[in-house]
Structures are given as C-alpha cells and as structure tokens.
VOBATOR-205512 format. One record per atom (N, C-alpha, C, O): residue in three letters; x, y, z. Coordinates in steps of 0.001 Angstrom, whole numbers, padded with zeros to 6 digits, always signed. Layout:
N
ALAXYZ/...
***
This chain:
188
MET-001580+030726-011191/MET-002277+029491-011501/MET-001407+028610-012508/MET-001397+027397-012301/THR-000745+029070-013476/THR-000029+028297-014254/THR+001186+027533-013623/THR+001510+026425-014051/ILE+001821+028120-012643/ILE+002935+027550-011919/ILE+002323+026378-011100/ILE+002823+025253-011097/ASN+001289+026696-010458/ASN+000575+025609-009695/ASN+000251+024395-010420/ASN+000434+023259-009983/TYR-000279+024718-011646/TYR-000833+023636-012540/TYR+000404+022763-013064/TYR+000398+021532-013086/THR+001456+023569-013481/THR+002684+022865-013963/THR+003344+022129-012939/THR+003767+021015-013249/LEU+003526+022579-011666/LEU+003980+021831-010528/LEU+003159+020585-010308/LEU+003701+019494-010128/THR+001799+020753-010322/THR+001007+019572-009988/THR+001108+018501-011068/THR+001046+017312-010757/GLN+001260+018889-012304/GLN+001505+017943-013447/GLN+002865+017307-013315/GLN+002967+016091-013479/ILE+003924+018053-013028/ILE+005280+017436-012887/ILE+005285+016355-011657/ILE+005850+015263-011725/LEU+004620+016802-010614/LEU+004520+015916-009439/LEU+003608+014600-009795/LEU+003887+013493-009334/PHE+002630+014802-010552/PHE+001813+013653-010943/PHE+002611+012717-011799/PHE+002582+011501-011606/ILE+003329+013279-012751/ILE+004120+012430-013678/ILE+005222+011674-012935/ILE+005466+010502-013222/ALA+005888+012328-011985/ALA+006914+011756-011178/ALA+006274+010685-010337/ALA+006903+009638-010184/ASN+005129+010825-009790/ASN+004486+009861-008944/ASN+004111+008654-009875/ASN+004300+007513-009454/ILE+003605+008856-011083/ILE+003381+007735-011954/ILE+004440+007002-012176/ILE+004311+005778-012160/ILE+005696+007586-012426/ILE+006912+006876-012750/ILE+007361+006050-011512/ILE+007808+004910-011634/VAL+007228+006649-010367/VAL+007564+005889-009066/VAL+006701+004731-008892/VAL+007211+003648-008607/ILE+005333+004863-009048/ILE+004475+003762-008837/ILE+004548+002738-010018/ILE+004230+001567-009811/PHE+004930+003124-011155/PHE+005252+002171-012163/PHE+006509+001295-011832/PHE+006514+000090-012083/VAL+007551+001925-011272/VAL+008652+001200-010771/VAL+008196+000175-009669/VAL+008532-001009-009701/LEU+007424+000710-008717/LEU+006939-000250-007635/LEU+006103-001350-008278/LEU+006338-002506-007926/LEU+005172-001123-009164/LEU+004380-002201-009734/LEU+005309-003204-010508/LEU+005155-004424-010449/THR+006250-002603-011211/THR+007050-003498-011893/THR+007918-004441-011006/THR+008159-005586-011391/THR+008365-003986-009876/THR+009078-004768-008900/THR+008141-005820-008323/THR+008557-006951-008074/ILE+006947-005475-008119/ILE+006030-006494-007438/ILE+005578-007627-008428/ILE+005421-008798-008082/VAL+005378-007126-009753/VAL+005004-008199-010786/VAL+006230-009026-011021/VAL+006097-010246-011119/TRP+007420-008467-011120/TRP+008727-009348-011194/TRP+008758-010299-010032/TRP+009063-011477-010219/SER+008458-009842-008845/SER+008605-010703-007667/SER+007652-011843-007769/SER+008054-012933-007360/VAL+006453-011753-008251/VAL+005452-012789-008467/VAL+005968-013673-009531/VAL+005958-014890-009345/ALA+006427-013156-010654/ALA+006886-013940-011763/ALA+008177-014706-011518/ALA+008357-015827-011992/ARG+009074-014070-010762/ARG+010301-014669-010529/ARG+010602-014788-009100/ARG+011459-014050-008615/PRO+009944-015698-008334/PRO+010062-015720-006752/PRO+011512-016147-006359/PRO+011913-015917-005218/ASP+012320-016774-007298/ASP+013700-017076-007001/ASP+014612-015870-007147/ASP+015784-015953-006779/ARG+014108-014725-007682/ARG+014973-013494-007771/ARG+014066-012288-007271/ARG+014266-011154-007707/ARG+013083-012552-006362/ARG+012135-011601-006063/ARG+012874-010262-005483/ARG+014035-010279-005074/ILE+012103-009187-005501/ILE+012507-007916-005036/ILE+011731-007636-003687/ILE+012230-007016-002748/TRP+010522-008135-003698/TRP+009600-007974-002480/TRP+009045-009369-002179/TRP+008600-010093-003069/PRO+009091-009724-000859/PRO+009766-009272+000237/PRO+011338-009313+000055/PRO+011847-010265-000537/PRO+012071-008331+000539/PRO+013523-008135+000318/PRO+014269-009295+001112/PRO+013714-009843+002064/PRO+015433-009621+000726/PRO+016178-010561+001320/PRO+016763-010161+002674/PRO+017186-011015+003452/GLY+016782-008837+002950/GLY+017208-008325+004251/GLY+017183-006833+004289/GLY+017050-006169+003261/ARG+017296-006367+005342/ARG+017193-004795+005501/ARG+018417-004107+004798/ARG+018247-002962+004381/ARG+019505-004650+004652/ARG+020620-003913+004018/ARG+020744-004203+002446/ARG+021749-003874+001815/SER+019723-004798+001907/SER+019772-005168+000484/SER+019288-004024-000432/SER+018569-003119-000009/TRP+019681-004102-001595/TRP+019173-003130-002604/TRP+017686-003186-002771/TRP+017025-002169-002983/GLN+017164-004383-002675/GLN+015764-004615-002790/GLN+014916-003821-001754/GLN+013883-003209-002029/TYR+015500-003914-000508/TYR+014818-003236+000574/TYR+014826-001753+000233/TYR+013773-001116+000258/ALA+015981-001190-000084/ALA+016140+000264-000299/ALA+015284+000605-001457/ALA+014487+001534-001324/LEU+015353-000023-002550/LEU+014497+000312-003725/LEU+013015+000364-003327/LEU+012378+001379-003607/THR+012423-000660-002693/THR+011093-000691-002243/THR+010726+000432-001389/THR+009746+001122-001670/TRP+011498+000674-000294/TRP+011112+001674+000695/TRP+011346+003138+000209/TRP+010588+004063+000499/ILE+012405+003255-000516/ILE+012506+004710-001179/ILE+011417+004909-002057/ILE+010884+006018-002037/GLY+010936+003935-002917/GLY+009816+004054-003745/GLY+008595+004312-002994/GLY+007833+005198-003382/TRP+008327+003601-001922/TRP+007081+003902-001065/TRP+007080+005236-000522/TRP+006059+005923-000567/CYS+008247+005685+000033/CYS+008336+006937+000665/CYS+008093+008057-000320/CYS+007422+009037+000007/ALA+008644+007923-001556/ALA+008564+008970-002645/ALA+007001+008969-003077/ALA+006417+010020-003340/ALA+006405+007766-003125/ALA+005075+007806-003632/ALA+004145+008413-002575/ALA+003224+009141-002943/ILE+004333+008162-001362/ILE+003483+008780-000237/ILE+003693+010264-000305/ILE+002714+011011-000292/ALA+004943+010742-000380/ALA+005204+012081-000311/ALA+004663+012842-001512/ALA+004142+013955-001430/LEU+004827+012163-002612/LEU+004131+012751-003875/LEU+002628+012767-003834/LEU+002028+013688-004388/ASN+001977+011800-003208/ASN+000568+011776-003081/ASN+000102+012819-002108/ASN-000957+013417-002300/ALA+000902+013062-001024/ALA+000548+014133-000121/ALA+000624+015573-000792/ALA-000125+016500-000483/CYS+001580+015634-001707/CYS+001646+016953-002412/CYS+000366+017192-003268/CYS-000241+018263-003265/LEU+000007+016097-004005/LEU-001028+016081-004966/LEU-002326+016315-004210/LEU-003202+017004-004734/LEU-002507+015750-002938/LEU-003666+016007-002081/LEU-003909+017459-001980/LEU-005040+017923-002127/PHE-002808+018233-001717/PHE-003075+019639-001380/PHE-003076+020468-002719/PHE-003872+021396-002858/LEU-002178+020124-003703/LEU-002040+020943-004862/LEU-003393+020654-005865/LEU-003813+021564-006580/ASP-003933+019528-005857/ASP-005069+019183-006647/ASP-006401+019081-006030/ASP-007371+018532-006552/TRP-006368+019733-004720/TRP-007499+019666-003826/TRP-008831+020126-004559/TRP-008843+021199-005161/ASN-009863+019375-004510/ASN-011112+019832-004969/ASN-011282+020201-006319/ASN-011966+021182-006614/THR-010653+019418-007266/THR-010587+019819-008660/THR-011474+018953-009488/THR-011536+019137-010703/TRP-012178+017999-008886/TRP-012842+017033-009657/TRP-014421+017045-009537/TRP-014972+018139-009660/ILE-015087+016080-009340/ILE-016579+016021-009514/ILE-017332+015906-008209/ILE-018562+015965-008209/LEU-016586+015731-007013/LEU-017348+015456-005738/LEU-017496+016757-004917/LEU-016861+016932-003877/ALA-018308+017608-005395/ALA-018516+018888-004592/ALA-019429+018569-003519/ALA-020278+017682-003604/GLY-019244+019306-002502/GLY-020241+019331-001360/GLY-019604+018623-000091/GLY-018525+018032-000132/ALA-020401+018750+001051/ALA-019908+018170+002268/ALA-020143+016673+002385/ALA-019677+016114+003378/LEU-020816+015954+001482/LEU-021128+014575+001570/LEU-019786+013774+001440/LEU-019607+012695+002004/ARG-018937+014347+000714/ARG-017585+013711+000536/ARG-016797+013584+001814/ARG-016080+012602+002002/PHE-016922+014627+002765/PHE-016320+014460+004017/PHE-017045+013441+004848/PHE-016394+012620+005494/LEU-018398+013446+004867/LEU-019210+012522+005762/LEU-018870+010965+005329/LEU-018968+010028+006121/VAL-018499+010844+004100/VAL-018085+009432+003589/VAL-016643+009172+003796/VAL-016231+008163+004368/GLY-015879+010115+003311/GLY-014408+009928+003251/GLY-013715+009984+004568/GLY-012784+009205+004770/ILE-014101+010871+005521/ILE-013418+010856+006778/ILE-013544+009489+007526/ILE-012552+008946+008013/PRO-014761+008967+007598/PRO-014862+007580+008407/PRO-013977+006524+007683/PRO-013274+005740+008321/LEU-014045+006536+006285/LEU-013315+005493+005559/LEU-011741+005596+005868/LEU-011055+004610+006140/ALA-011258+006897+005792/ALA-009789+007233+006012/ALA-009527+006760+007466/ALA-008575+006011+007685/LEU-010295+007152+008408/LEU-009989+006793+009890/LEU-009982+005245+010025/LEU-009069+004665+010611/LEU-011008+004614+009474/LEU-011056+003181+009591/LEU-009874+002441+008978/LEU-009252+001560+009571/GLY-009602+002881+007700/GLY-008548+002243+007039/GLY-007226+002471+007796/GLY-006452+001535+007999/GLY-006976+003737+008213/GLY-005652+003999+008980/GLY-005623+003211+010225/GLY-004567+002678+010565/LEU-006733+003087+010960/LEU-006709+002412+012090/LEU-006378+000785+011913/LEU-005658+000157+012690/LEU-006959+000297+010890/LEU-006721-001059+010520/LEU-005343-001323+010187/LEU-004755-002329+010585/ALA-004766-000340+009386/ALA-003373-000565+008938/ALA-002433-000320+010184/ALA-001435-001033+010295/PHE-002659+000494+010976/PHE-001904+000750+012258/PHE-001996-000525+013198/PHE-001002-000939+013794/TRP-003164-001085+013293/TRP-003430-002313+014125/TRP-002572-003449+013550/TRP-001962-004235+014275/GLY-002557-003491+012276/GLY-001756-004634+011593/GLY-000295-004371+011902/GLY+000391-005330+012256/ILE+000211-003245+011810/ILE+001654-002889+012124/ILE+001961-003101+013693/ILE+002994-003644+014083/ALA+001078-002673+014443/ALA+001212-002874+015937/ALA+001215-004299+016318/ALA+001908-004688+017258/THR+000431-005134+015593/THR+000340-006539+015958/THR+001586-007260+015487/THR+002107-008004+016317/ILE+002132-007168+014333/ILE+003337-008019+013889/ILE+004557-007182+014092/ILE+005636-007768+014000/GLY+004556-005920+014350/GLY+005801-005171+014537/GLY+006321-004514+013234/GLY+005935-004880+012124/TRP+007186-003560+013426/TRP+007691-002808+012256/TRP+008554-003650+011399/TRP+008464-003576+010173/THR+009368-004431+011971/THR+010361-005260+011178/THR+009603-006262+010232/THR+009949-006413+009060/ASN+008517-006960+010819/ASN+007775-007804+009848/ASN+007033-007045+008874/ASN+006797-007528+007767/SER+006644-005888+009206/SER+005732-004961+008300/SER+006668-004489+007160/SER+006165-004206+006073/THR+008026-004388+007355/THR+008807-003893+006287/THR+009362-004939+005419/THR+010200-004646+004567/GLY+008908-006245+005598/GLY+009213-007294+004700/GLY+010481-008129+005144/GLY+011020-008912+004363/VAL+010910-007935+006375/VAL+011983-008654+006987/VAL+011482-009636+007933/VAL+010626-009280+008744/LYS+011932-010878+007925/LYS+011375-011888+008764/LYS+011694-011636+010234/LYS+012849-011413+010598/ASP+010628-011674+011101/ASP+010831-011375+012456/ASP+009771-012245+013278/ASP+009339-011772+014329/GLY+009367-013409+012873/GLY+008450-014202+013587/GLY+007082-014118+012968/GLY+006720-013105+012369/PHE+006262-015263+013120/PHE+005057-015452+012499/PHE+003962-015238+013660/PHE+003942-015980+014643/LEU+003154-014296+013506/LEU+002168-013840+014467/LEU+000753-013732+013937/LEU+000347-012614+013620/PRO-000056-014815+013808/PRO-001320-014738+013240/PRO-002373-014331+014341/PRO-003239-015125+014709/SER-002257-013057+014847/SER-003186-012642+015856/SER-003771-011317+015516/SER-003562-010839+014401/GLY-004486-010694+016394/GLY-005016-009379+016176/GLY-005971-009364+014947/GLY-006902-010160+014828/PRO-005670-008405+014055/PRO-006454-008329+012823/PRO-006125-009508+011820/PRO-006865-009807+010884/TYR-005008-010104+012099/TYR-004497-011205+011146/TYR-005387-012478+011391/TYR-005271-013465+010664/ARG-006214-012433+012359/ARG-007234-013526+012546/ARG-008281-013442+011480/ARG-008785-014483+011058/PHE-008654-012234+011000/PHE-009688-011999+010064/PHE-009310-011910+008577/PHE-010085-012193+007663/THR-008051-011493+008425/THR-007508-011318+007021/THR-006047-011446+007101/THR-005430-011033+008083/ARG-005436-012046+006025/ARG-003923-012221+006037/ARG-003310-010998+005774/ARG-002101-010886+005979/ASN-004003-010015+005326/ASN-003412-008706+004883/ASN-004120-007531+005392/ASN-004608-006733+004591/PRO-004221-007349+006710/PRO-005027-006198+007275/PRO-004374-004873+006923/PRO-005087-003885+006747/GLN-003105-004805+006816/GLN-002426-003525+006513/GLN-002826-003148+005034/GLN-003116-001982+004767/TYR-002839-003980+004228/TYR-003180-003712+002796/TYR-004654-003310+002670/TYR-004990-002314+002029/VAL-005475-004065+003265/VAL-006891-003740+003375/VAL-007049-002381+003931/VAL-007775-001565+003363/GLY-006409-002098+005007/GLY-006567-000777+005780/GLY-006106+000363+004816/GLY-006748+001404+004677/ASP-004887+000066+004132/ASP-004315+001106+003238/ASP-005297+001358+002019/ASP-005522+002498+001612/ILE-005817+000321+001511/ILE-006804+000518+000448/ILE-007936+001367+000900/ILE-008254+002352+000233/VAL-008635+001015+002112/VAL-009736+001842+002588/VAL-009338+003240+002811/VAL-010049+004170+002430/LEU-008115+003427+003475/LEU-007551+004734+003707/LEU-007433+005546+002440/LEU-007862+006699+002401/PHE-006857+004964+001402/PHE-006728+005629+000043/PHE-008071+006000-000472/PHE-008244+007133-000921/LEU-009028+005137-000441/LEU-010387+005487-000838/LEU-010950+006610-000104/LEU-011552+007509-000692/GLY-010774+006595+001208/GLY-011318+007780+001988/GLY-010564+009055+001520/GLY-011211+010041+001169/LEU-009307+009051+001508/LEU-008543+010247+001149/LEU-008854+010672-000338/LEU-008812+011866-000635/SER-009153+009751-001238/SER-009496+010134-002532/SER-010901+010788-002554/SER-011126+011689-003362/ILE-011795+010385-001743/ILE-013087+010873-001646/ILE-013003+012399-001107/ILE-013587+013336-001652/ILE-012222+012502-000001/ILE-012120+013766+000742/ILE-011409+014811-000264/ILE-011888+015938-000390/ALA-010373+014456-000905/ALA-009514+015355-001616/ALA-010279+015751-002999/ALA-010093+016824-003573/ASN-011067+014847-003401/ASN-011797+015150-004753/ASN-010852+015598-005802/ASN-010985+016654-006421/SER-009828+014694-005986/SER-008779+015017-007001/SER-008759+013760-007934/SER-008644+012615-007497/GLN-008880+014071-009233/GLN-008781+013060-010177/GLN-007360+012501-010198/GLN-007229+011285-010334/LEU-006324+013251-010079/LEU-005055+012812-010059/LEU-004765+011763-008914/LEU-004176+010693-009070/LEU-005258+012235-007796/LEU-005123+011285-006608/LEU-005932+009981-006752/LEU-005481+008939-006277/TRP-007134+010011-007406/TRP-007807+008768-007570/TRP-007020+007916-008473/TRP-007047+006704-008259/ILE-006265+008411-009532/ILE-005436+007607-010390/ILE-004301+007011-009635/ILE-004116+005795-009696/THR-003530+007782-008926/THR-002385+007320-008132/THR-002842+006359-006978/THR-002146+005379-006711/HIS-003877+006593-006361/HIS-004361+005699-005403/HIS-004861+004305-005971/HIS-004758+003263-005323/ALA-005406+004382-007231/ALA-005798+003196-007775/ALA-004728+002404-008162/ALA-004815+001183-008041/LEU-003600+002997-008671/LEU-002389+002277-009027/LEU-001664+001618-007858/LEU-001126+000514-007939/LEU-001689+002341-006819/LEU-001103+001920-005444/LEU-001923+000731-004948/LEU-001363-000235-004429/THR-003245+000795-005105/THR-004074-000253-004645/THR-003782-001489-005480/THR-003861-002598-004951/LEU-003476-001365-006653/LEU-003060-002488-007531/LEU-001919-003168-006912/LEU-001891-004398-006880/TRP-000917-002410-006388/TRP+000292-002944-005789/TRP-000173-003848-004609/TRP+000269-004990-004489/PHE-001069-003318-003745/PHE-001552-003995-002535/PHE-002315-005318-002972/PHE-002375-006276-002202/ILE-002871-005339-004183/ILE-003694-006540-004417/ILE-002667-007594-005006/ILE-002841-008796-004801/ILE-001644-007141-005707/ILE-000544-008122-006183/ILE+000453-008533-005186/ILE+000980-009642-005279/ALA+000749-007724-004245/ALA+001808-007967-003232/ALA+001661-009310-002581/ALA+002638-010057-002546/PRO+000485-009680-002051/PRO+000349-010927-001341/PRO+000719-012155-002249/PRO+001180-013172-001732/LEU+000539-012069-003460/LEU+000999-013168-004409/LEU+002500-013547-004171/LEU+002898-014706-004064/SER+003314-012384-004099/SER+004757-012704-003849/SER+004928-012999-002386/SER+005696-013916-002095/GLU+004364-012396-001502/GLU+004558-012559-000042/GLU+004190-014039+000385/GLU+004873-014625+001224/GLU+003163-014585-000177/GLU+002648-015940+000234/GLU+003763-016966+000017/GLU+004083-017796+000868/VAL+004352-016841-001233/VAL+005464-017838-001466/VAL+006526-017630-000584/VAL+007049-018626-000085/TRP+006962-016460-000286/TRP+007961-016141+000758/TRP+007629-016663+002221/TRP+008427-017293+002915/LEU+006373-016323+002582/LEU+005889-016793+003880/LEU+005928-018261+004012/LEU+006311-018757+005072/LYS+005522-019073+002908/LYS+005543-020543+002968/LYS+007066-021058+003123/LYS+007359-021992+003869/GLU+007992-020362+002350/GLU+009424-020723+002491/GLU+009899-020513+003843/GLU+010676-021329+004339/GLN+009455-019359+004572/GLN+010012-018990+005862/GLN+009366-019859+007046/GLN+010048-020259+007990/TYR+007980-020122+006917/TYR+007296-020705+007987/TYR+006636-021880+007797/TYR+005978-022369+008715/GLY+006743-022523+006477/GLY+006374-023794+006222/GLY+004882-024149+006580/GLY+003994-023351+006279/GLU+004597-025312+007205/GLU+003300-025804+007571/GLU+002545-024871+008441/GLU+001332-024721+008300/GLU+003249-024230+009355/GLU+002594-023200+010227/GLU+001776-022178+009427/GLU+000623-021873+009729/TYR+002519-021618+008281/TYR+001797-020672+007439/TYR+000644-021229+006647/TYR-000412-020623+006463/GLU+000940-022479+006173/GLU-000137-023161+005317/GLU-001364-023353+006094/GLU-002469-023177+005581/ARG-001195-023733+007401/ARG-002455-023890+008238/ARG-003191-022597+008369/ARG-004416-022549+008256/TYR-002412-021494+008620/TYR-002958-020147+008742/TYR-003582-019692+007414/TYR-004664-019104+007430/ARG-002964-019933+006315/ARG-003496-019614+004963/ARG-004851-020265+004679/ARG-005724-019701+004018/ARG-004981-021510+005225/ARG-006333-022098+004993/ARG-007431-021578+005883/ARG-008618-021697+005581/GLU-006996-020980+007022/GLU-008015-020411+007996/GLU-008413-018965+007751/GLU-009581-018641+007963/ALA-007507-018050+007311/ALA-007843-016706+007100/ALA-007908-016308+005641/ALA-007017-016721+004899/PRO-008834-015578+005178/PRO-008884-015140+003837/PRO-007741-014199+003531/PRO-007187-013572+004435/ARG-007371-014090+002218/ARG-006331-013209+001743/ARG-006609-011780+002116/ARG-005761-011110+002706/PHE-007854-011279+001761/PHE-008270-009962+002061/PHE-009432-009925+003076/PHE-009224-009668+004261/LEU-010611-010178+002603/LEU-011856-010264+003506/LEU-012710-011383+003174/LEU-013745-011580+003811/
***
C-alpha cells in the first residue's frame, strides 16, 4: 500500500509540474502574441515539441492516476458510471469529430487551411469543449480527487488557449476568420 501511495503522489506531483509548464506557456502566448509558444510557428520548432511533449506527458500521467487513484474519493456507487460514461463518450466523440473535420495538422497548431464546417459551425473550439466534457466524465467515473485536480487544471488550459489561437487565426486567415468568429461562439 505504501509503495502504491508513494508512486501515486510522485506521479501526481510530476503531472502538476507538467501542467504548470503547459499553463505557463499558454498564458505567455496570450500575453506575448509576438513571441507565442502556442500555436507554434511550425512542426519543427521547439514550441511545437515543448507543447506536444507536455501534452503527451500530462495525458500519460493522468492515465496512470486514473488507475492508481481509482475510487479513492467521495463518489461511491454505480451512479457515477451512469453519469460519467455518457459524458466521456460524448466528449470523446465531439473532440474526435473536431479533429476529423479539420485534420490532424490543423489540430496540432500548424496552419493547414481554414475549415469552418462540421462541429465548427456550432462552436469555434469543439475539440476543447469535447475534451472538457471527456475529462469531466473520466473524473466522475474514476472518483479520484487527484484526477479532478489535474483535469481542472487542464480544463483551464482549454479555456485560455483560444485567446492565443484567435490572434493567430486572425493573422493567418484575416477577414475570413473574423466573419466566422462573429457567427460561431467561442465555446457554446
């Protein structure tokens, strides 16, 4: 039990550090659009590598926490599955639909054309909305206080990121993006 608890705490702290770096880069990108980290200037840039290594690490660490800290908090009972599973599925499908609509290259922050179709007709950020709902569902299912904390912090990244991306999108796509921005809400 002690080894599992210690490992869980180490992974949680590592996850918090990774998420702190991600949050710092996105806040920096909003504050300094002339020196932004996200969206990155290109696929071979240090900004791209930093962001995607950070996200892969955060997702992997969250997956470990999901299993290691499973059912250690306050949501006992089957109701958490009845609520959490549909939310996780809905969120995952919305995020996947967003990626499928604009393609992987655009989804990774590299310019590959402007496509306001599919779920982008209803929200400018369907992947972020989907990820937030997915994290909410997984947090409910796992019933882990540590996962609630890390998912809340990652959700904060999803809320801040459009502030950086919108400046970049306007630079890249001009009036076409401005028209779209007036028609579709940022989130819902």
